[in-house]
VMD Tcl script that draws the C-alpha trace (Angstrom):
set ca {
  {105.83 179.77 116.03}
  {104.90 177.98 112.83}
  {106.00 174.36 112.84}
  {105.75 171.94 109.92}
  {105.81 168.21 110.76}
  {106.61 165.76 107.96}
  {106.15 162.02 108.27}
  {105.98 158.91 106.14}
  {104.85 155.34 106.76}
  {102.23 153.47 108.77}
  {100.03 154.56 111.67}
  {102.84 153.53 114.00}
  {105.09 155.98 112.14}
  {102.53 158.78 112.00}
  {100.72 158.73 115.35}
  {103.69 159.84 117.50}
  {104.06 162.94 115.33}
  {100.35 163.71 115.63}
  {100.86 163.55 119.41}
  {103.71 166.07 119.19}
  {101.70 168.30 116.87}
  {98.69 168.21 119.17}
  {100.87 169.26 122.11}
  {102.36 172.13 120.10}
  {98.87 173.28 119.10}
  {97.84 173.18 122.78}
  {100.70 175.59 123.48}
  {99.39 178.07 120.92}
  {101.68 177.34 117.96}
  {100.49 177.07 114.36}
  {101.18 173.50 113.25}
  {100.89 171.84 109.85}
  {101.56 168.24 108.93}
  {102.67 166.60 105.70}
  {101.46 162.98 105.56}
  {99.63 160.48 103.41}
  {95.95 161.44 102.91}
  {94.98 158.23 104.74}
  {95.70 160.09 108.00}
  {94.00 163.40 107.18}
  {90.91 162.53 109.23}
  {93.08 161.96 112.31}
  {95.25 165.04 111.85}
  {92.75 167.84 111.18}
  {90.59 167.24 114.32}
  {93.71 168.00 116.39}
  {93.81 171.55 115.03}
  {96.70 170.72 112.68}
  {96.70 172.00 109.12}
  {97.15 169.19 106.58}
  {99.30 168.88 103.44}
  {99.05 165.66 101.38}
  {102.02 163.46 100.54}
  {101.11 161.12 97.68}
  {97.79 159.36 97.25}
  {95.96 157.18 99.75}
  {96.07 154.36 97.20}
  {99.89 154.39 97.40}
  {99.70 153.71 101.13}
  {96.98 151.05 100.88}
  {98.78 149.16 98.12}
  {101.82 148.71 100.36}
  {99.67 147.96 103.41}
  {97.95 145.05 101.66}
  {100.99 143.68 99.82}
  {101.66 140.20 101.30}
  {105.40 140.80 101.08}
  {105.07 143.36 103.87}
  {104.81 140.54 106.44}
  {107.42 138.24 104.89}
  {110.78 138.39 106.60}
  {112.86 137.89 103.48}
  {110.88 140.29 101.27}
  {109.62 143.08 103.55}
  {112.88 145.09 103.68}
  {113.00 145.36 99.89}
  {109.33 146.30 99.64}
  {109.77 149.00 102.28}
  {112.90 150.34 100.59}
  {111.14 150.42 97.24}
  {107.88 151.93 98.47}
  {108.91 154.27 101.28}
  {112.33 155.42 100.13}
  {113.04 155.02 96.44}
  {109.61 155.80 94.95}
  {108.82 158.69 97.26}
  {112.01 160.75 97.12}
  {111.07 163.07 94.26}
  {107.33 163.39 95.13}
  {108.19 164.01 98.79}
  {110.71 166.70 97.84}
  {108.17 168.53 95.70}
  {105.42 168.15 98.32}
  {107.77 169.55 100.97}
  {108.66 172.51 98.77}
  {104.95 173.24 98.25}
  {104.23 172.96 101.98}
  {107.13 175.23 102.92}
  {106.05 177.88 100.41}
  {102.43 177.72 101.56}
  {102.97 177.45 105.32}
  {106.29 179.32 105.77}
  {107.42 177.38 108.85}
  {109.86 178.60 111.49}
  {110.94 174.99 112.15}
  {110.51 171.55 110.60}
  {110.09 168.28 112.50}
  {110.62 165.22 110.32}
  {110.44 161.45 110.53}
  {113.90 160.00 110.06}
  {112.94 158.09 106.90}
  {111.58 161.19 105.14}
  {114.90 162.23 103.64}
  {113.53 165.01 101.44}
  {112.22 166.99 104.41}
  {115.76 167.48 105.69}
  {117.02 168.50 102.27}
  {114.30 171.13 101.87}
  {114.94 172.44 105.38}
  {118.63 172.82 104.58}
  {117.91 174.62 101.31}
  {115.59 177.13 102.99}
  {117.80 177.40 106.09}
  {114.94 176.31 108.31}
  {115.89 174.66 111.64}
  {115.18 170.92 111.38}
  {114.49 168.42 114.15}
  {114.64 164.71 113.32}
  {112.48 162.27 115.27}
  {113.53 158.61 115.47}
  {111.06 156.02 116.71}
  {113.29 153.07 117.59}
  {116.80 152.82 119.12}
  {117.99 150.48 116.37}
  {117.86 153.38 113.90}
  {120.66 155.17 115.76}
  {123.00 152.31 114.78}
  {124.92 152.58 118.03}
  {128.29 150.80 117.70}
  {127.86 149.02 121.06}
  {124.27 147.91 120.42}
  {123.98 145.11 117.85}
  {120.67 145.32 116.03}
  {118.58 142.14 115.98}
  {117.06 141.91 112.51}
  {116.36 138.22 111.87}
  {114.52 135.45 113.69}
  {116.37 132.57 112.05}
  {119.82 133.65 113.27}
  {120.49 133.08 116.98}
  {120.70 136.43 118.74}
  {124.06 135.46 120.23}
  {125.39 135.06 116.68}
  {123.92 138.41 115.63}
  {125.56 140.10 118.62}
  {128.92 138.41 117.98}
  {128.86 139.36 114.29}
  {127.49 142.86 114.83}
  {130.45 144.58 113.14}
  {130.47 142.53 109.93}
  {126.65 142.59 109.79}
  {126.65 146.38 110.08}
  {129.32 146.72 107.38}
  {127.46 144.32 105.09}
  {124.25 146.25 105.68}
  {125.92 149.54 104.85}
  {127.27 148.15 101.57}
  {123.90 146.66 100.68}
  {122.07 149.92 101.40}
  {124.51 151.84 99.22}
  {123.34 149.63 96.38}
  {119.64 149.50 97.28}
  {119.07 153.07 98.48}
  {121.98 155.35 97.56}
  {121.77 154.65 93.81}
  {118.05 155.39 93.27}
  {118.11 158.26 95.79}
  {121.01 159.88 93.99}
  {119.26 159.44 90.64}
  {116.36 161.39 92.10}
  {118.68 164.00 93.62}
  {120.33 164.49 90.23}
  {116.93 165.15 88.62}
  {116.25 167.66 91.41}
  {119.57 169.41 90.85}
  {121.12 168.17 94.11}
  {124.58 166.78 94.74}
  {124.97 163.02 95.35}
  {125.20 161.69 98.91}
  {126.66 158.51 100.37}
  {125.26 156.21 103.07}
  {122.06 158.24 102.90}
  {120.05 155.95 105.19}
  {122.61 156.07 108.01}
  {123.21 159.77 107.44}
  {119.56 160.82 107.43}
  {118.56 158.66 110.40}
  {120.78 160.81 112.59}
  {120.67 164.03 110.56}
  {119.12 167.38 111.30}
  {120.04 170.12 113.72}
  {118.57 168.16 116.65}
  {117.79 164.44 116.94}
  {115.01 163.21 119.22}
  {114.67 159.61 120.35}
  {110.92 159.12 120.67}
  {111.12 156.25 123.15}
  {111.29 155.99 126.92}
  {114.60 156.23 128.77}
  {113.33 153.18 130.69}
  {113.17 151.28 127.41}
  {116.60 152.39 126.25}
  {118.49 155.15 128.11}
  {120.80 157.74 126.53}
  {124.25 156.27 125.95}
  {127.71 157.64 125.22}
  {128.13 157.46 121.47}
  {124.56 158.49 120.69}
  {124.17 161.02 117.84}
  {125.39 164.54 118.53}
  {122.68 166.96 119.70}
  {120.38 164.05 120.58}
  {117.82 163.66 123.35}
  {115.69 160.72 124.47}
  {112.23 162.23 125.00}
  {109.89 159.33 125.82}
  {107.15 157.56 123.92}
  {104.62 159.85 122.20}
  {101.14 158.35 122.38}
  {98.17 158.92 120.08}
  {95.58 156.22 119.41}
  {92.35 158.06 118.69}
  {92.10 156.66 115.16}
  {88.37 157.32 115.10}
  {88.50 160.74 116.69}
  {86.77 161.68 119.94}
  {84.66 158.51 119.82}
  {87.78 156.47 120.61}
  {88.09 157.95 124.10}
  {85.99 155.00 125.34}
  {85.62 151.34 124.41}
  {82.62 150.58 122.25}
  {79.69 149.38 124.40}
  {79.82 145.76 123.23}
  {83.53 145.47 124.04}
  {83.09 147.28 127.36}
  {80.40 144.79 128.39}
  {82.64 141.84 127.44}
  {85.66 143.15 129.34}
  {83.58 144.03 132.39}
  {82.02 140.56 132.46}
  {85.52 139.03 132.31}
  {86.66 141.24 135.17}
  {83.64 140.29 137.30}
  {84.58 136.62 136.86}
  {88.18 137.38 137.85}
  {89.53 136.32 134.44}
  {90.79 139.38 132.55}
  {91.03 138.65 128.81}
  {94.01 138.16 126.55}
  {94.29 140.92 123.93}
  {95.50 139.83 120.50}
  {96.47 142.70 118.19}
  {98.70 143.02 115.14}
  {98.64 146.79 114.73}
  {97.56 148.45 111.50}
  {99.90 146.72 109.06}
  {100.55 143.09 110.01}
  {96.85 142.65 110.82}
  {96.19 142.43 107.08}
  {98.48 139.40 106.81}
  {97.55 137.43 109.93}
  {96.45 134.27 108.13}
  {95.51 131.65 110.74}
  {96.97 133.54 113.68}
  {93.59 134.69 115.02}
  {92.50 131.07 115.22}
  {95.78 130.20 116.96}
  {95.17 133.03 119.43}
  {91.69 131.75 120.32}
  {92.86 128.17 120.78}
  {95.90 129.21 122.83}
  {93.77 131.41 125.09}
  {91.40 128.51 125.66}
  {94.38 126.32 126.56}
  {95.03 128.60 129.54}
  {91.32 129.16 130.24}
  {91.30 132.85 129.38}
  {88.79 134.81 127.28}
  {90.29 136.70 124.34}
  {89.72 139.96 122.47}
  {90.75 139.94 118.80}
  {91.44 143.24 117.05}
  {91.17 142.27 113.39}
  {91.30 145.57 111.48}
  {88.78 147.87 109.83}
  {88.55 146.22 106.40}
  {85.55 144.04 107.18}
  {87.53 141.06 108.47}
  {85.59 141.13 111.76}
  {82.63 139.56 109.98}
  {84.64 136.41 109.17}
  {85.37 135.51 112.82}
  {82.79 133.82 114.99}
  {82.20 135.21 118.44}
  {81.40 133.09 121.48}
  {81.07 133.79 125.21}
  {84.86 133.70 125.55}
  {85.75 135.54 122.31}
  {85.09 139.19 121.39}
  {85.99 140.33 117.87}
  {86.48 144.04 117.13}
  {87.84 145.98 114.21}
  {89.70 148.42 116.44}
  {89.99 149.57 120.04}
  {92.42 152.04 121.61}
  {95.31 150.11 123.10}
  {95.63 152.69 125.85}
  {92.16 151.73 127.13}
  {92.23 147.99 126.55}
  {95.76 146.82 127.35}
  {95.71 147.88 131.04}
  {92.54 145.77 131.52}
  {94.01 142.65 129.90}
  {95.74 139.75 131.61}
  {98.35 140.01 128.86}
  {98.58 141.17 125.26}
  {99.98 139.54 122.16}
  {101.39 142.01 119.64}
  {103.80 142.15 116.71}
  {106.36 144.40 118.46}
  {105.74 147.35 116.18}
  {106.95 150.59 117.72}
  {103.46 151.88 118.56}
  {101.98 148.63 119.89}
  {105.10 147.84 121.91}
  {105.08 151.29 123.53}
  {101.44 150.87 124.53}
  {102.13 147.40 125.93}
  {105.00 148.70 128.04}
  {102.96 151.65 129.34}
  {100.02 149.42 130.26}
  {101.85 147.74 133.12}
  {100.66 144.35 131.87}
  {102.95 141.63 130.48}
  {102.90 140.72 126.82}
  {104.03 138.24 124.21}
  {105.96 139.81 121.34}
  {105.47 138.08 117.99}
  {107.79 139.90 115.56}
  {107.35 139.36 111.84}
  {109.83 141.64 110.05}
  {112.44 144.40 110.19}
  {112.98 146.29 113.48}
  {110.23 144.32 115.22}
  {112.84 141.71 116.15}
  {115.01 144.31 117.84}
  {112.07 145.78 119.77}
  {110.91 142.30 120.85}
  {114.43 141.46 122.03}
  {114.64 144.63 124.11}
  {111.24 143.97 125.69}
  {112.32 140.46 126.60}
  {115.55 141.78 128.14}
  {113.47 144.11 130.32}
  {111.51 141.13 131.65}
  {108.18 142.53 130.46}
  {107.55 140.29 127.46}
  {108.11 136.80 126.12}
  {109.62 136.52 122.64}
  {107.96 134.19 120.10}
  {108.82 134.89 116.43}
  {105.87 134.67 114.07}
  {107.52 131.67 112.41}
  {106.82 129.66 115.60}
  {103.11 130.34 115.39}
  {102.71 128.25 112.26}
  {102.38 124.51 112.00}
  {101.49 121.82 114.52}
  {103.14 123.44 117.54}
  {101.73 126.91 116.97}
  {98.97 126.73 119.60}
  {101.25 125.09 122.16}
  {104.00 127.67 121.61}
  {101.66 130.60 122.12}
  {99.84 128.99 125.07}
  {103.14 128.31 126.83}
  {104.24 131.91 126.34}
  {100.90 133.27 127.55}
  {100.94 131.04 130.61}
  {104.49 132.15 131.37}
  {103.82 135.91 131.22}
  {100.39 135.85 132.88}
  {101.26 133.52 135.76}
  {104.95 134.14 136.52}
  {105.40 136.75 139.29}
  {108.62 138.14 137.79}
  {106.84 139.10 134.54}
  {103.97 140.71 136.41}
  {106.29 142.66 138.73}
  {108.61 143.83 135.92}
  {105.66 144.91 133.78}
  {103.98 146.83 136.60}
  {107.20 148.59 137.61}
  {108.12 149.51 134.05}
  {104.61 150.65 133.22}
  {104.48 152.92 136.26}
  {107.74 154.60 135.30}
  {106.72 155.06 131.66}
  {103.36 156.53 132.66}
  {105.30 159.09 134.68}
  {106.85 160.43 131.47}
  {105.25 162.55 128.76}
  {107.18 162.10 125.55}
  {105.04 164.50 123.52}
  {105.58 167.27 126.07}
  {109.33 166.61 126.18}
  {109.55 166.58 122.39}
  {107.53 169.80 122.18}
  {109.86 171.39 124.76}
  {112.85 170.41 122.62}
  {111.27 171.80 119.45}
  {110.34 175.07 121.16}
  {113.74 175.61 122.75}
  {115.58 174.80 119.55}
  {113.34 176.75 117.16}
  {113.38 179.88 119.33}
  {117.19 180.07 119.46}
}
mol new
graphics top color blue
foreach p $ca { graphics top sphere $p radius 0.5 }
foreach p [lrange $ca 0 end-1] q [lrange $ca 1 end] { graphics top cylinder $p $q radius 0.2 }
display resetview
């Protein structure tokens, strides 16, 4: 079969779809992927044909915008950049890709609305992948979206919050989307964000059933497949830790003091501010060495290394997290999935958007402590992080829950399950 995958967003949004595409290629299917050119070098080595969506500069401008990591401003930036500005270009790029590749089925990220519209127009079967449970808007699962509101209040007010959110999104998303649809000759739609997040002929939850199981009231024709892992951002070279990091980790292991891993993914890392310094000081408070993953934009040169600190631009989480005493991450979908699979406890430090919901779920599973980014600023920042790290790395219940959950997640293969679903659906 010929399968076109269409995605939009960060590495955390794109990597799971590369994993699915790679699995489909392994099975002998012809696979193409529509994505921002920033990811072309990761997609083509997997044997996947590439179609560009926008310019790399578009992606990098959003990535480095300080509003991306600000709780009150990030939702509007994301809506503006990923939804409103991309609707018409994404529609035209999808039309070009469909004409050139002639797919038998389309797999799309739930925020890439135009991919579903083009699939419907061409009567091509469409599978929608959703990366986080909060985007299914289950009526019995209140979504945690803010750090400054107590979670008990957010749960108690789930109904009014959901209604208010729907009305706000009609104003913020429906209006500009429908302006674009009118220019494209399409009829207006209502509640487009809620509709598209669960749209398509099949809906795949790309998370583990041990993270959030299927529930009555989930979208029709839905399936929870499991996490889909891909973290070879540098190609085949990323199948091993770089020699310098390997030596550091091995030396820590020989001393019986596995390091703390501090990582903020591929987006929040650009807005860390003083958090790397906080991480070093907190790790020293509990007498643990620390590995800092500081991003590929040259920031590594600004951090001083010492015998108990190793600074790297990037390292595959799948190789480093299982060898860490604990990890500190921002609860992005990709980083959180890797932390859960590793079998090691973690500290979730959510900044914005659905990170709060993911961090809350990880805490409920007993595998992670929850410390909003707002608590890692000011005079108590080091103490707050040190207390959380001591709790997760020394409390037996955290260690046991993490090991048990990691073992079960490693027994799944989300990319294989998703590929099975695509094959069975597309061949009907």
